[in-house]
N, C-alpha and C positions, 0 to 999 in steps of 0.2 A: 731630390733631397733625401738624405738618409735619416734614420731614426736618431742618430747621434746629433745631427744638426738641429733637429726639433728640440731635443733635450737641452742643447746648448742655448737655444733661443729662449727657452723658458727659464733657464738658470739665470740669464741676464736680468730677469724680472723678479728674482728672489725665490724661485722655486727649484727644488732639487729634481734631478732626473728620476729619483725613486718616486717622488710625488707625481711626476708626469706619467710614469708607467702604471702607477697604482690608481690614479684618479681620473685620467683622461683617456679617452679612446681616440687613437689617431687613425684616421681612415684615409687611405689613398684613393683619390678619385681623379682620373684623367691625368692632367699635368700638375695638379696641386694636391694639398693635404687639407682635410677638415678636422678640426679639433672639436670633438663632441663634449657634451656636458658630463659631469661626473655620473658614474653609474648609480650611486646612491645619494642623490641630491638631498641634502638636509636630513637624511636618515640618522646619521650619527649625532646631529644636533638635537633632534626631537627626543631621543632617549634620555639625555641629561635633563631636558626641560620637564619631561614627565616625572623624572625622579625628584626634581626640586619642587614640584607642585604640591606634593603631600606635606613636606615640612612647612611650606608657606601657609597652607591651610591650617595646620596644627598651630602655628604661631598666631594666626589671626584669631582662632578660637580661644587660645590661651589669653590673649589680650582682652577679649570680651567675656571672660569667664564670670566676672562679677555680674555683668548685665544678664547673662544667660541664667545664672543661678537665681538672681532676683526674679526674673520672669517665671522660672520653673516653680519657685516657692509661691509666687502669686497665684499661678494656676492651681497649685496644690491646695492652697487655702480655699479657693472658690469651689473646688471639687469636694473638699471636706464639708463645707457648708451645705452644698447640694446633697451630699450623702446623709448628713444629719437630718435635713428636711425630709428627704425621701423615706428614711427608716422611721422617723417619728410619725409621719402621716400613714405609713403602711401598717405599722403595728399599733397605732392609736395609743402612743405612750402617754401616761398620766402620772408622771413623777415630778412634782413641783411645777413643771410646765406641761400644759395640756395640749395635745395635738389632735384632740377629738374632732374639732370643727375646722381645723386648718386644711386648706385645699392641697392636693398633691401637686408636685411639679408638673406632672402630665396635664392636669386640669388647668393650671395657670398657662402652660404653653398653648393649650387649645384655645383658651380665652384670648391670648395674645395674637394668635393667628387670625381670629375673627375681628379683633379690634384694629388690626393694621389697616383694614379697608374701611373703617368707620370714620366718617368725616368729623363727627363730634369729638371723637378721641384725638384725632390729629389736630383739630382746632384747639383743644384744651392744652396739648403739649406746646403748640406754637404760642399761645397766650402766656403760658407760664414762662417760657424762655424770654419773651419780650418783656415781661414784668421784671424778671430777675436781672436782666441786663440794664434795664432802665434804672431800677433802684440801686443796684450795685454800682453802676457807672457814676451816678450822681454822688454816691457815698465815697467812691474812690477819688474823685476830683476834689471834693470838699475835705475829705479826711486827710489826704496827703497834703493839700495846700495849707489847711489850718494847722495840721501837725507840724509842718515845717516852720510856720510863723510862731507857734507857741513854743516850739523847741529852741528857736533862735532869739526871740525878743521876750524879755521878762514882762514888759508892760502888757503885751498881748496875752500872756499866760495869766497875769493877775486879773485882766479884764474878762476873759472868757472861761477859763478853766473851772472856777467854782460853780458857775451855772451848769456847765457840762457835767460836772461830777454829781450834781443833784439829779440830772436827767438820766445818767448812765445806768444806775441800778434798776430802773423801771424796765421790766421785760417788754419786748416788742408786742407780745400778745395782749398785754394790758392796755396798749394804745389803740386797740381796735375800736372800742366805742367812741373814744375821743376823736380818732381820725375820721370816723364816719361823719361826725358833726363838723369837723374842721374843713373837710374837702367836699366839693360839690358832687363828685361821682365816686362810685365804688372803686373804679379803676385807679383813680388818683390816690384813694386811701390805701389800697393794697400796695401800690408802689411806694408810698410813704412809709408804711410799716417795713417793707423790704429794705428801704434805705436806712431806717433806724437800726435794724438788726446788724447791718454790716458797717455802719459808720464808726461806731466806737472802737471796735478792734483795729480798724485801719488807723484811726486817729492816735490811739495810744501807742501802737507799734511805731508809727512814724515819729512821734515825739521821742520815744526811746532811742530810735536810730540817730536822731539829731544829737541827743545828749551823749550818746556813745561815740560820736565822731571825735577823732584825735584833734585836739586844739592846735597841735603843731601844723596840721594841714591848713587850718584857717589863717594862722599867722603867716605861713609861707605865702599863701595866696595874697594876703594883704600887703606883704612886703614887696611882692611882684607887681603891685598896682591893680589888682583885680577889683572891679567895682562890685557893688552889692548884688546886682542881678547876675553877673558872671559868677560871683561867689556862690550864690544859691544854685545856679544851673550846673556848674562844672565841678564844684567841690562838695557842697552839702548834700545835694540830691544823689549823686553817685555813691557817696559814702553811706547814706542812709538806706539805699535800695534793698540790701538784704533784709532789714527789719521791715521795710515797706511791703515787700512781697510776702513776708510772714503774716503781716496784718491782712493783706489781700486774701491769702489762702484761708485764714481763720474767718475773715469777714464773709467770704463766699459760702462757707458752711452755715454760718448763722443766718445769712440771707435766705438760704433755702428753707431753714426751719421757720423763719418768720413768714416767708411767702406761703408755705403750705398751711400754716395756722390761720393766716388771714384769709386764704381762699376757702378753707373749711367753714369759717364763720360768716364771712360777708361776701364771698365770691359767687358768681354764677357760672363761670367757666374756669378752666385751669385744671392741672393735674391733681391739685389738692381737693378741689371741689368734686372731681371725678371719683377720687378715693372715698370721700365722705358720702357721696351719693350711692356708691356701691355698698357701703356699710348700711345705709338707710334701707336699701332694697334687699339686704341680706344676700348679696352676691359675693361670696367669699373669694372666688377666683379673681374677680376684678379688683378686690381690695389688695390682694397680693400683687397683682399686676401693676396697680398704681404705685405701690411701695417700691417695686423693682424699677419702674421707670424713673421715679424720683431719685433713687440711688444711682442709676446710670447717668442721668442728667447732671447730678451733682459731681460725679466722678469726672465727666467730660469737662465741666467748667473748671474744676480744680486742676485737671491736666492742662487745660489751656493757659491757666495762670502760671503753672510751672514751666511750660514751654516758653512763654513770654519772658519769664525770669531768666531762663538759660540764654535767650537771645540778647537780652539787655545786660546780662552779667556773665560774660564768658569766663571771667577769671574765677568765678565760683566753682565751675565744673573742674578747672585745673586744681583748685585747692582741695576739692572733694576727692579727686583721683590720687592726690599726693598723700592724703590721710588714710587711705584704704590700706589694709595689711597686704 
């Protein structure tokens, strides 16, 4: 068999003789021919792939530029706060704000390293987390449920809202003596105070969400034969969810304020009691450590609420992305 015959055979399958001579190695062996693999298998394809990799990475970074900028600004704000703290304690600044007795960041970090292995400190954090989720969970269920009913039915509003408006201005910390008398244990009284702190923001925001719902949606659901329970579950609740999660976020912040105040006054464990005990023992580093732990725990709880909101309201993320410049 000649070289021309091999080229002709390959031409019948759609390949030119030039391609055969350039890409294939024809080896004569005995009575037959063996067609080898291309000399540079995939080499020409890898170079365009490498060239296309950089633009794709740049495009991905450009799409996430807002997220990256937000993260960078957040880190910068924390670094600025740490720098002010460090400089104020290093040079003992006394201009309106006195840094004389404030512990340095290094002292607080050293105290944190010791307390991480302290069983009492770990127990205090665990008890505070249990209390916050107990009080806040009860407030979320009752606040959302009652807010939906008050926002939907006028007779429920007339029956309950005046009494709630009388109780709402009373600070949660003012309930500490009364709650000690109302409940049989300190644990129940602290959970009750935490519940009070978060209940009213959740209730009012849920009511506002129901009132802000477009009446056309309710009429359309009624015209399609939706029953009352389906109307609540499939129309009113999804429509009010943005306001509900606003109330949950605000309520979580107030719940932590109420919890820490209750633990300082009537608690025996908890991160609030730990901070107050450190103040009584004039341990300034542990005071700052307790405050930092409270801030971190509050941040994590708020982040958990925001994450849950994104999962339940994916359309909100799309709307936010559309409104960004």
